N, C-alpha and C positions, 0 to 999 in steps of 0.2 A: 316306952318313954318317948322314943323316935317319932312314933306315929302320932303321938300326942302332941308334939312341939309342931309338927307338920300341920295339924288339925287346928292348933291355936293360932299358928301363922295364917293358914288360910281365913280363919274367922276375922283375924285382925285386918288382913287385906280386904275382905269383903266389906266390913264396918267403914274402912277408909272410902272404898269406892262408893258405898252407900251415902256417906257424909258428903262426897264431892258431888254426887248427884243431887242430894237435897240443897247443898250449897248453891249450885247453878240454878235451881228452881225457886230460892228464897231471896226476897230482898235484902239489901244490906247497906251499911251506913258508909258513904265514901262521896267525896266532893266530886261533881262533874269536871272531866278534865279538858272537853272541847270548850272553848272559851267564847264560840260564836252564840250571842244572846238568841234565844228562841222566845216565841210568846210575846206578850205586850208588857212593856215596863210601865208602871203608873204609880200614882201615889194614893188615891183613894177611890172608891167606887162612885163614880159619876155616871149620868146618863151619856149615850154615845151614839154616833151616827156613822153610817157607812161611808168610806172615801175611795172605793174602788170603783171598778167599771164592769162587773158583771151584768148580763142581761137579765131582764125580768121576763118570765113567762105566766100570764094570767090564766092558763088553762090547765087544771089539775091533772088531766088525763095525759098531758105531754111530759110528765114529771115522775120519776121513779128515783128510790133512794135505796142504797144496797150496803150492808155491811158485812165484811168477809174476813176471813183467817188473814192475819197481819195486821188487825186493829185499823182499818181506814173505812171512812164513808164516802161512798161515790154516788154523787148527785148527778143523774142524766137527765138533761132535758132535750126532747125533740122540738127544735125550734119553730112555731108556728109562723106563717107570714107575718103576723101582726108584731110579734116581738123583732123580727128582722127590720121591718119597715119602720117602727117607731124607735129603733134603738138610739140614734143619734139625738132625736128629740128627747126622748126619756132622760139620756145623760144631761142635756142641756137644762131642762126642766128641774130636775133633782138639784144641781149646781145652783140654779138662779133662786131655788127656794132655801137652800142653805144660807146664801148669801144675804136674802132678805131677813131671815129671822136674826142673823147676826148683825146686821147693819141697823134694823130696828130695836136692837137691844133684848129682844126676846130670850135669846141664850147668850151666854158668855162663855168662851172657849176657855178650857182649863187643860193643865197636864202636859198635852204634847201639841206636836205642830203638824199633824196629818193634814188639817185643813187647808195650810199653805202650800203643802206638796201637791194635793189634789187640785187645788184652785190654778197652780202653775201648770199643771199637765192640762187642764182644761183649755187653758189658754194655748199653751205651746201646739195643741192639736187643731186649735181654730175651729172646736165645734160649733160654736154659734154661727161662724161664717159658713160652715157646711149646711146647715139648716136653711140658712138665707139662700143658698143656691137649690134649694129643692125645686121651687118651680121651673128652673131652667132645665131640669134633667128628667128624661123619660123615666118610667116606672121601673124598667130593668136597671137603668143606671143609677137610679136611688138605692134600688134594693142591694146591687152590687157594692155601692160605697158604704152601705151600713155593715155588710159583711166584712168588707176591708177593714172598718175600723174596729168591729168587734174583734177580728183576729189581731189586729195590732196592739189594741189595749188589753188583750187577755191571751198572751202567746201561748200555743199550744193546747187551748182547750176547745177551740172551734174546730169540728171535725165535719168534712164533706162525705156523706156516705152515699155511695152510688152502686147499684145492683142491676143485672140483668133479670128482670123478674121471669121472662120466659125461661132461662136457664134455672131458676129458683124452682119453678113449677115442673120441670123435668126432674130436677133432683128429688123434688117431694114425691113424685109419682114413683119415682124408683125406689125411694125408701119405703113407701107404703107397700109396694109390691113385694119386696124382699122380706118384710117384717112378718114374723109369726102374728096371729090373732091376738090383740092386747088382752090380757088377762084382767086389767082393772083400770080405773081412771088414770093411775100414775102413768101406766105405760102408753095410753092414749095421748095424755098431755105431753110427754117426751117427744112422741111423734109430731103433734101438732107445733110444739115450741121449735122444733128442729127446722120446720119450715123456714124460719128466719131466727137463727139461732141467737139467743140473748137480747132480741130486739121484739119477740113476742114473749110475754110473761103471762100467759093466761093459765088461772089455777084451778079453773073448774070448767066444766062443759054445760051448756044449757041443753034441754031437750032438743031444740032444733039444731044446735051445733053438732051434738052428738049424732043425730041423723044424717046431715051432710057429711060428716066425718066418715060413717059407715058406707054411705054411697060413694065417696070418692076412693076408699079402700077397695071397694067391689070393682069401680072403673079402672082403677090402677092395675088389679089384678088380672082383668080382662084385657088389658092393653087398649082400651078405649081412650085413645088420645084425645079425640074430638070432644066427648063427653066430658072428660076429666078438665079439659081446657074452658069448657063452658060453664062449670060451676065453681072452679077454683079461686078465681079473682074475688068473687063476692065473700067466700069462705075466708080468704086471707084478710080482707077488709074487716069482717066482723071480728075476728078472733085478734086482730092487732089494734083493735078500737079506732079504726079509720085514721090512724097516724100517719100512713104512708101512701101518698097517692102514687098510682100506676099510671105513667103517661108514656104512650107509645112502647109499652112492653119494657119500661124502665122504672126504678127507683132512685129518686135523685132528692135528697134532703139534707138539712144541717142538725147537727147536734152540738150542745154546748155540754161539756162534762168537767166537773171539778172532783178531785179527790183529797180528801181531808184526813188527817191523822185523829184517832179517836180512842176515848178510854173506856174500858168497859168494866164489868162487874169485878169487886176485888176479890177475886178467887182465880185458882188456876185448876184445869182439868186434866186428866191423864189421856194422852192419844198416842198409840203405838210406844208405849213406855216412857214418855217424856210429858213434862209439864208445859202446857200452852194456856194461854189466856182463856178464860171460861166466859161465853155468852150466856147470861142467866136467861134472856127472853129471846126466842127464837121464831121462825116463821113470818107469816105475812100479817102486817099490821097496818093501820092508817093512821095519819095525822087526826087527832081529836080534840074537841073543846075541852078546856079544864074546868071542871064544874065544882071542885072543891080547892082551897089554897087560901093563902094570905094575902093575895092581890086581887085585882079585878078578876072575876071568874066570868066563865061563858063563852070564851074565844081561845083560839087556837095559839095566837101570839100572846100568852100569858106573861106576865113580869112579876115576879116575887118581890116581897118588900124585904127579904132577907138579903142583906148587902153582898154576900159572898157568891150571888147568883148574877152579880155585875150590872144590874139595871138593864139587863138585854132579855129578849124574848126566850122563854123555855117552850119547845114545841113538843107536846106530850103525844104519846102514840099507845100507852098502855095505863088503865088504871090499875093502882096498886094497892087500894083500900085506904079508908080515912081520909086525909087530905094528901096523900101520897100518888105521885105518877110516875111513870117512866118516860123519859122525854130526851130530846135532844138539848142540851143546855151547856153553859159555859163550863170550864175546869171545877168551879165551885171551890178551888184552894187558890191562896195567894200567898206568897212567901215574903216576909220582910227580909229586906237585904242586909241588914247590918246583922253580922254574926251567923247568917244563916249556915248551917253545916254543908249544904249540898251545892249552894250558888257559889260560881266563880266569882273572883274578886273584879273581874273586868265587867261582868253584869253589873256590880255594884257601882263600878265608877262610871258607868256609860251615862253621856248626857244627850246622846244622839236623839234628835226629834224633841228634846225637852224645851217646853215654853218658858220655863224658869232660867234654863241653862245650868242647872244643878241636877246632879243625879237623882234617879227616881228611888223612892222608897220601897217600892214592892214589885215582884214579877208576878205575872198570871200564865202559866204555862199548861197546856194539856199533857197527861200522861199517855202516851201510846201503849196502853198495856192495862192491867188490873187496877182498878182505883175507885170504882163507883159503887153506889149502894144499888145499883140495878139500872141506871140511866146510860147514856151514851154521852159521853162528855167531849167538848170540842173546845180549840182554842178560841179566846173571845174574837178576835178578828174573822176568823174561818166561820165562827156562828153568825157574826153580823153579814157576812157574805151570803152565807147559806140562805138567811132570812131574807135578803135583798132579792135573790134568785126566784124565790116563790111569789106566788098570787099577793096582790096588795092587802086583800081582806080576809078576815078569819075564816069566812063562808068558803072563800076561793081556795083555802088551803086544807079545809076538812076533806078527808077522803084520799089524800095524796098516799099512794102506797108505799109502804116500807117493808123491804125484804131483808130479813136478819137471818143470816146463814148459821148453821150449826157451828159450833166453835172451831171444827177442824176443816171447814169447807172454805175453799178459796172462792173469791168473786172473779169468775172468768168472763171476758168478753173481747171481741175484736174491737177495741175501742176507737181506734182512728178508721176503720173501715178498709184497711190494707190487706185484708184478707187473712192476717195472722192472730190467733186467739193467745190471749196473754192473761196471765194471773194478776189481779191488780195489787200495788204496792204504793208506797210514797216516801219520799227521801226526807224522813223525820226521824231523829234518833234518841228520842227522850222518853223515858218511862219509869215513873216512880209511885211509890205508894205513900198514901195521905194519911195523916192523923190530925184530929181536931182542926181540919181545914188547912192544913200545911203539909207541905212535902217534907217527908221524914225519912224515908229510905228508897234506894234506887234499885230498881230490877236488873240495870246493865249500865255500862259506863256509855255516855253519849257520843263515842265514835262509830262509824258504821260497821266495822267488822264485829267488835263487841257485841253490839246492840243486835246484829243479825245473827250472830251465834245463839244469843238467848231467844230471840224471837222465833227463828225458824230452825235452828240447829242442823241436824243433818238432813232436813227435808230439802235444802238447796244445795246446789253446786255453785259456791261463792264466785264472784267475779266484779268487775268495775260496773257502775250503773249503765243497765241497759244490757248486761251480759250474765245476769244472775239466772240460773235454770231451777225450777221446781221440779223436783224428781218425779213425785207423784201427787200431782195436785187433784185433790177430790173436789169436786163442785158439788152444789145442792140442787135438789128437785123441790118444787113447791106445790102441794096439792091441797087445795082448799086453804085452810091456815096453817098446814103444818110443813115443816123442812124435814128433808131426809136426804142421805148422800146420794148422789148423782154420778154423772161420768167422771172417770179418772183420766186425767191428762198425764200422759208421760213426757218428761223433759220439756216443760212448757216455760217460756220465757216469763220472768217477773217483769211487770211494767212498772217503772219506779217513777209516778208522777213528780214532778218538782214540788216541794213543799211552798204553799202560795203565801205571799207577803200577807201581814195582817193589817189591814187598812181600815181604823176607825179613829174618831176624834171624839175626845171627851168634852163635856160641857156642863154648866148647870143652868136652871131655868129660872129668869128673874121672877122673885116673889112667890115660887112655886116650890113646894116640897117635892123632890122626886118620887117619893114613895106614896104620893097623895092620888086621889082618882085623876085629878087634872094632870099631874106629873106623869102617871103611866100614858095618859091618852096622847100627850103631846109627844112623848118618847116614841110611841107605836105610829103616829101620824107623820114623823119624819122618816120613817121606814117604809111609806107605802107609795111613793110617787111611781106612776107607771101608765102606760096607755089605758085608757078605759076607766081611770080612777081619778075623781075629783077631789083634790086636797081640800081639807076643811080649814079654810083660811081663817074663819071666826075662831076656832078652837086655838089654831096657832098665834092668836092675838094680831093679825095682820090686817084684818078689816074691822 
């Protein structure tokens, strides 16, 4: 009898532990306790335009997109000289176009007052005056002025990357000499990509590249320093798609990087015994035109007529059958403020930035966790900014590479070029599950500690922002289209990017239904200002 009581007691304890584990992995009904509003507060789904200051890059080769463990999208742009030299002029041109369509009554501003804040900042920074000074400045002075303004208007996101290329060559030769003969393409790619870690993302080798790599291996193993040096620079430029100029033995370039919270597939997966958000699509994809759907098709910056997609572009990367695509899009969920069981009353009472001075009717926030049918969801303002950073045209965006890690794989990079590799993260602490296009359960409370306990668990050593350590961060390798586990980093810092403000202005179009062909075209055209692109003034009813 005594043994039976012990057995029953042990089973009961086990069931309790299992139920706690299950509870920690399952969403639950509770109001968010952190009263700081997230996302975008609004009244109805109107068209919208961007009111921030991110630069535009017109060359798809200079852009990569990365999704990793922790549920965040990193958009990395190696800034070509054209993006730098046209930055201030682009900002002035975009502001002037908005001003003109407003003044001529083409559009009427609704809901919020982001335009006024943006207009005031343009005036405060005297950007038009800076453009007028261009003839007085040398090319070097103008370039530096543009860099200074990019940095000021986008704090923490412009990174100056400098490397001693000769030292990189020496290290690459040593790595090839020490390495065993690669058994397959994956092992070759690891060696090649480590020439410039996380900034070469080659996923296959052409026959010519493979032959040069084999020759470099032979030269390295025979200590033929002169022969190695004679061939390695051309190889580096080839495998890095000529993104990085080598001048006087140095690499010296600028990157603009944004890290945005992301919602992923509405499911979890088990990793090392605990539930983590599941990524349903992994590997290497590219942005593609949408050929099927309810809006105008045949373009990357597709806009759906379904209101819950927010009258903003959906950027597809995978055809999912029928009219369905997996894409980067807005949260696809909005929450009516009145009586909502999850929304704090402070959100419901907020009149900040309200055009009417009254509280907003709805909120649109992204869930940094399991929520989608397969797409990658982003907050409305973040998606708007994401689109602004990419090339003006659909053709320009087509082919931008998207690296989707395995669910357990962290996105690792030395993001600011200071020599320290970090696992990517973002300071955003909202995760919920949706039902009928409304948030109905939360995965964790929206304070940092509770959220990190849910998102990372014992994978991290918790600390203040900038002090969190990931104990064993596995990264991903990409071979052709497939992702697989790669290098494991021990006790690597978690880079916690600030959550960027959501800069967008709602509007209506005079006499035009937003879900008409003309409505879609006007919506898209207002997002396309940038060097090398001529705005269609006739379409916008300006000529």
